[in-house]
C-alpha atoms as one frame of an Amber mdcrd trajectory, in Angstrom:
protein
  47.323 -76.724  24.128  49.960 -75.097  26.314  50.063 -71.280  26.355  53.000
 -69.054  25.412  55.779 -69.822  27.889  58.703 -67.371  28.007  60.208 -67.585
  24.512  58.929 -71.107  23.986  55.591 -71.600  22.212  54.023 -75.045  22.113
  52.292 -75.502  18.748  50.692 -78.872  19.424  50.445 -81.616  21.974  49.572
 -85.218  21.277  49.237 -87.807  24.018  48.873 -91.535  23.606  48.302 -93.891
  26.481  47.844 -97.643  26.488  46.783 -99.697  29.479  46.353-103.435  28.938
  45.915-105.985  31.765  46.738-103.292  34.382  50.263-102.876  32.944  51.478
 -99.403  32.070  53.360 -99.604  28.812  54.117 -96.021  27.848  52.772 -92.612
  27.070  54.060 -90.979  23.928  54.400 -87.198  24.235  55.103 -84.918  21.244
  55.248 -81.132  20.928  56.944 -78.362  18.963  58.864 -75.353  20.309  59.999
 -72.179  18.629  63.419 -72.725  20.182  65.538 -75.847  20.385  66.701 -75.203
  23.978  63.890 -76.298  26.304  62.929 -78.982  28.772  59.566 -80.380  29.891
  58.764 -82.044  33.241  55.952 -84.553  33.846  54.086 -85.695  36.993  51.122
 -88.006  37.577  48.494 -86.578  39.951  45.294 -87.767  41.631  43.435 -84.504
  40.964  43.423 -81.962  38.119  45.067 -79.265  40.257  48.374 -78.683  42.040
  49.293 -80.448  45.290  48.206 -83.983  44.372  51.329 -85.544  42.848  51.810
 -89.311  43.211  52.816 -91.200  45.201  53.103 -88.077  47.418  54.016 -84.412
  47.132  57.256 -84.860  49.095  58.813 -87.462  46.845  56.661 -87.690  43.700
  57.387 -89.627  40.551  58.666 -87.291  37.839  60.492 -87.376  34.567  62.196
 -84.735  32.433  62.501 -84.567  28.644  65.269 -82.524  27.018  65.203 -84.216
  23.641  64.677 -81.120  21.436  65.677 -81.606  17.796  67.081 -79.072  15.324
  63.625 -78.107  14.009  62.252 -77.447  17.498  60.334 -80.743  17.861  60.261
 -82.794  21.038  59.302 -86.461  21.265  59.564 -88.523  24.419  58.136 -91.822
  25.729  57.103 -91.302  29.347  58.520 -93.928  31.654  61.523 -94.607  29.422
  63.935 -92.753  31.771  62.123 -93.236  35.065  59.713 -96.253  35.072  56.224
 -95.339  36.169  54.917 -97.295  39.205  52.155 -99.666  38.201  50.378 -99.057
  41.512  49.249 -95.661  40.165  46.673 -97.435  37.997  45.801-100.710  39.723
  42.468-101.650  41.287  40.176 -98.793  42.291  42.921 -96.196  42.173  40.555
 -93.557  40.810  41.210 -91.081  37.996  44.771 -90.011  37.171  45.948 -86.770
  35.603  49.115 -85.637  33.819  50.808 -82.434  34.998  53.089 -80.867  32.367
  55.495 -77.964  32.913  57.789 -76.461  30.298  60.687 -74.502  31.820  58.695
 -74.541  35.061  55.497 -73.106  33.612  52.309 -75.120  32.875  48.544 -75.143
  32.594  45.664 -76.093  34.877  43.437 -78.073  35.171  45.500 -81.078  34.172
  44.378 -83.538  31.497  42.932 -86.816  32.743  44.681 -90.011  31.670  42.277
 -92.518  30.160  42.860 -95.986  28.805  41.884 -96.995  25.272  42.301-100.403
  23.665  44.346 -99.122  20.735  47.364 -96.908  20.173  47.229 -94.376  17.338
  50.067 -92.466  15.755  49.710 -89.313  13.717  51.845 -88.844  10.636  52.565
 -85.360  11.973  54.104 -86.757  15.148  57.302 -87.431  13.254  57.026 -84.910
  10.428  55.577 -81.919  12.343  55.146 -80.278   8.959  54.625 -76.513   9.334
  54.041 -77.092  13.053  50.546 -78.475  12.342  48.724 -81.593  13.374  45.591
 -83.251  12.068  42.634 -83.158  14.414  40.457 -86.041  15.599  37.260 -84.627
  17.097  35.854 -87.967  18.215  37.022 -91.510  17.597  35.369 -94.488  19.299
  36.686 -97.931  18.429  35.174-100.829  20.304  36.274-104.392  19.747  36.465
-107.653  21.593  39.819-108.394  19.971  42.953-106.322  19.397  43.660-104.111
  16.425  46.879-104.676  14.540  48.742-103.389  11.514  49.868-105.793   8.801
  51.686-104.798   5.609  50.199-101.312   5.629  46.695-102.505   6.485  44.626
-101.896   9.591  42.985-105.097  10.780  40.120-105.144  13.292  39.903-108.474
  15.057  36.243-108.260  16.064  33.069-106.169  15.847  33.924-102.481  15.448
  31.685 -99.450  15.802  32.428 -96.211  13.957  30.301 -93.144  14.675  30.341
 -90.712  11.779  31.878 -90.980   8.321  34.833 -93.081   7.248  36.631 -91.434
   4.329  39.068 -93.274   2.081  40.776 -91.143  -0.539  38.106 -89.217  -2.465
  35.309 -91.555  -1.344  33.486 -91.901   1.940  31.478 -94.578   3.701  28.745
 -93.287   5.999  27.404 -95.655   8.636  24.417 -94.757  10.809  24.165 -91.138
   9.613  20.398 -90.871   9.851  18.917 -88.278  12.205  15.332 -89.573  12.423
  14.687 -92.090  15.229  14.682 -95.605  13.852  16.444 -94.470  10.683  19.649
 -96.234   9.729  21.650 -96.333   6.556  24.899 -97.575   5.082  26.081 -95.222
   2.373  29.061 -95.441  -0.001  29.544 -92.051  -1.655  31.891 -91.088  -4.483
  33.233 -87.620  -5.217  30.320 -86.779  -7.542  27.562 -87.632  -5.076  26.443
 -91.060  -6.291  25.904 -93.594  -3.574  24.530 -96.968  -2.554  22.489 -96.894
   0.623  20.384 -99.259   2.708  17.621 -97.180   4.259  15.160 -98.755   6.686
  15.735-102.248   5.245  15.372-100.987   1.655  18.347-100.988  -0.730  18.589
 -97.716  -2.661  21.118 -97.019  -5.419  21.251 -93.353  -6.420  23.296 -91.597
  -9.114  22.205 -88.026  -8.367  25.400 -86.023  -8.689  25.857 -82.282  -8.374
  26.319 -81.723 -12.110  23.805 -83.995 -13.862  22.205 -87.391 -13.472  24.218
 -90.313 -14.800  23.644 -93.895 -15.898  23.722 -96.715 -13.366  25.367 -99.919
 -14.612  25.369-103.294 -12.863  28.180-105.159 -14.582  28.359-108.926 -15.016
  30.647-111.291 -16.926  28.120-111.819 -19.747  26.571-108.380 -20.093  25.460
-105.273 -18.245  22.212-104.104 -16.698  21.889-100.376 -17.427  19.504 -97.913
 -15.762  19.426 -94.520 -17.481  18.286 -91.213 -15.922  15.111 -91.335 -18.066
  14.207 -94.583 -16.202  15.068 -96.639 -19.276  16.362-100.096 -18.352  18.663
-101.987 -20.682  19.642-105.620 -20.149  22.488-106.741 -22.381  22.449-103.413
 -24.241  24.066-100.027 -23.597  21.427 -98.109 -25.562  17.890 -98.988 -24.405
  15.236 -97.389 -26.583  12.245 -97.937 -24.283  11.423 -98.359 -20.600  12.723
-101.942 -20.873  15.082-103.125 -23.607  16.493-106.654 -23.521  19.158-108.049
 -25.816  18.532-111.764 -25.378  15.831-114.277 -24.549  13.009-113.899 -22.021
  12.492-116.942 -19.796  10.145-117.347 -16.882  11.244-119.611 -14.050   9.917
-123.151 -14.449   9.969-123.097 -18.249  12.441-124.284 -20.910  14.147-122.786
 -23.954  15.747-125.186 -26.447  18.302-124.158 -29.025  21.873-122.969 -29.491
  22.587-120.160 -31.948  19.037-118.754 -32.060  17.853-119.490 -28.530  18.434
-115.835 -27.625  15.589-114.892 -29.988  13.000-116.777 -27.916  10.455-115.331
 -25.503   9.028-117.743 -22.927   6.878-116.101 -20.276   4.632-119.081 -19.547
   4.918-121.448 -16.623   5.983-125.023 -17.364   6.155-124.013 -21.007   8.637
-124.724 -23.795  10.013-122.819 -26.768  12.013-124.643 -29.434  12.577-128.382
 -29.605  15.227-130.616 -28.096  18.099-131.102 -30.530  16.836-128.356 -32.870
  17.822-124.720 -33.284  14.579-122.931 -34.117  14.337-119.148 -33.973  11.824
-116.558 -32.711   9.630-118.997 -30.819   7.205-117.303 -28.423   5.060-118.308
 -25.452   3.365-115.208 -24.112   1.997-116.756 -20.930  -0.254-119.462 -19.586
   0.664-122.959 -18.414   2.193-125.922 -20.218   2.228-124.267 -23.647   4.673
-125.180 -26.442   5.955-123.153 -29.407   8.162-125.715 -31.110   9.006-124.315
 -34.520  10.503-121.130 -35.924   8.179-118.095 -35.669   5.543-120.165 -33.850
   3.484-118.409 -31.157   1.253-119.474 -28.274  -0.166-116.363 -26.635  -1.622
-118.027 -23.553  -4.111-120.540 -22.270  -3.292-124.107 -21.164  -1.480-126.963
 -22.887  -1.655-125.451 -26.345   0.973-126.125 -29.015   2.091-124.376 -32.202
   4.431-126.831 -33.940   4.625-125.439 -37.474   6.306-122.361 -38.947   4.416
-119.106 -38.324   1.573-120.952 -36.588  -0.432-119.149 -33.861  -2.588-120.400
 -30.996  -4.094-117.426 -29.190  -5.441-119.255 -26.173  -7.916-121.814 -24.973
  -7.142-125.351 -23.846  -5.353-128.251 -25.534  -5.405-126.722 -29.022  -2.745
-127.917 -31.505  -1.368-126.762 -34.852   1.203-128.831 -36.664   3.214-132.049
 -36.749   2.560-132.720 -40.470   1.309-129.423 -41.851  -0.293-126.213 -40.659
   2.089-123.470 -41.669   0.586-120.022 -40.992  -2.371-121.711 -39.288  -4.418
-120.016 -36.550  -6.540-121.273 -33.664  -8.106-118.407 -31.738  -9.326-120.427
 -28.750 -11.702-123.119 -27.651 -10.922-126.672 -26.537  -9.165-129.564 -28.296
  -9.236-128.021 -31.764  -6.684-129.262 -34.363  -5.059-128.057 -37.558  -2.854
-130.992 -38.444  -3.267-132.394 -41.960  -1.125-135.194 -43.336  -0.163-133.183
 -46.378  -1.639-129.732 -46.634  -3.371-127.831 -43.864  -1.516-124.570 -44.367
  -3.183-121.154 -43.971  -6.230-122.616 -42.228  -7.998-121.261 -39.130 -10.324
-122.319 -36.324 -12.123-119.599 -34.421 -13.174-121.624 -31.380 -15.563-124.289
 -30.251 -14.569-127.795 -29.207 -13.136-130.758 -31.071 -13.015-129.114 -34.495
 -10.429-130.400 -37.007  -9.002-129.034 -40.269  -6.831-131.300 -42.389  -7.153
-129.249 -45.595  -5.495-125.993 -46.513  -6.882-122.464 -46.739 -10.022-123.548
 -44.868 -11.980-122.159 -41.911 -14.114-123.519 -39.083 -15.584-120.605 -37.131
 -16.806-122.648 -34.193 -19.210-125.336 -33.167 -18.513-128.858 -31.998 -16.884
-131.784 -33.753 -16.797-130.275 -37.258 -14.188-131.580 -39.747 -12.702-130.378
 -43.044 -10.760-133.319 -44.497  -7.335-133.215 -46.098  -8.518-133.501 -49.720
 -10.586-130.328 -49.295  -9.254-126.822 -49.878 -10.637-123.348 -49.242 -13.782
-124.724 -47.601 -15.822-123.294 -44.718 -17.902-124.546 -41.786 -19.434-121.646
 -39.853 -20.744-123.638 -36.888 -23.076-126.358 -35.798 -22.056-129.895 -34.881
 -20.801-133.044 -36.644 -20.591-131.378 -40.036 -18.085-132.681 -42.604 -16.540
-131.338 -45.818 -14.478-133.327 -48.307 -14.963-131.063 -51.327 -13.007-127.920
 -52.128 -14.644-124.492 -51.993 -17.591-126.107 -50.199 -19.674-124.455 -47.457
 -21.740-125.567 -44.468 -23.235-122.554 -42.607 -24.346-124.650 -39.643 -26.791
-127.293 -38.559 -26.170-130.907 -37.597 -24.605-133.903 -39.384 -24.391-132.267
 -42.798 -21.937-133.318 -45.570 -20.548-131.240 -48.445 -18.631-133.742 -50.571
 -18.800-132.039 -53.948 -16.595-129.144 -54.954 -18.393-125.798 -54.761 -21.272
-127.532 -52.901 -23.523-126.207 -50.105 -25.295-128.123 -47.326 -27.376-126.885
 -44.401 -30.055-128.115 -41.982 -30.065-131.675 -40.605 -28.424-134.591 -42.445
 -28.201-132.662 -45.728 -25.780-134.297 -48.211 -24.416-132.200 -51.095 -22.557
-135.009 -52.876 -22.151-133.573 -56.371 -20.153-130.682 -57.730 -22.045-127.450
 -57.363 -24.954-129.159 -55.544 -27.156-127.347 -53.021 -28.751-129.360 -50.198
 -31.073-127.646 -47.730 -32.737-130.118 -45.335 -35.367-129.775 -42.652 -35.293
-131.186 -39.111 -36.150-134.808 -39.997 -33.674-137.411 -38.799 -33.104-138.753
 -42.316 -30.593-138.186 -45.075 -31.450-135.587 -47.720 -29.080-136.049 -50.640
 -28.595-133.902 -53.741
């Protein structure tokens, strides 16, 4: 900034210099005076003090500007009246300085001329509004290709480094603002303080404004993902009522959901599992986990385990391996676990249950096998019970086998227990010992 000179006060000074391929293009000089009658002289020197004008002090290069406008502004392109010798800046010429004198008075030391790859122009250079100019404390632009302006845009042709904040309108982008060694971040900040930042290879999205915390919404074409200040997450809903609220189906990768209108009511969290059936539109089918499980009818559920299937309405397989409810009947049936158990009558196996064991089968309705191995309640039986044991069979309704081996309860309301006890008649009671022979009542 030049000091007060006579009655002429310089309010600002802006210098621009461009040196490309050792050619001196121009230096743009702008200043403002309190009077419109003034002139400014320029010299190029080899040192920041008097007595070093180029090419020599006897006959130096110089140029005068008398282009003062009505409002006291002066704008002049150095070298436009008297071309500047290119030899001043070629090879190892050393540093060069600009000596400026207004009405014969100037400042010292002189400002060094430096080359930058871009030319910048302040909006105040032409307007000089209120004799003020915007300040640039530090600007470093590095690029392996030129910068250019196209249709009001600034285009950087290569990698560009910006130290500090880049502000656009009411928003700012901070790049490399961390102060701790090894700490880097990219931050996009709005006027309320929310920002997206990548800190030490971790992406952080914050909505902590100065007034109060706000919702964070990730918007998509088919619905939004909403994160509320209370840490509630809503997917497909703007009003989550719990830590996670989803409006739509759950599907784990590697599994399949069949259906059209009601497929969004399914939950499939198993691997290699299926809810619904191809070509059908069942609703509220659920696989809670496990591998290879199938819930293939409305309101059917397989909670877990391996290769289990619930293929009838409201049927439930809690777990185990290769357990099946359905195909012909088995509505509201339940298999709690075990291996290869079946509820699958030809006509009526509804409301029946198997607690566990292996290879147990219920073809009749309202019946129960608690466990054991290879026990069967046939399809003409109803409301019958086998509590355990092995190879026990019931064909009568309301019949009971508490356990044992190879017992039959063929009569309605009959009871058989022990080994090879046969309760063939209605209301009969057969209690056999351990002999390997039939005991029939």
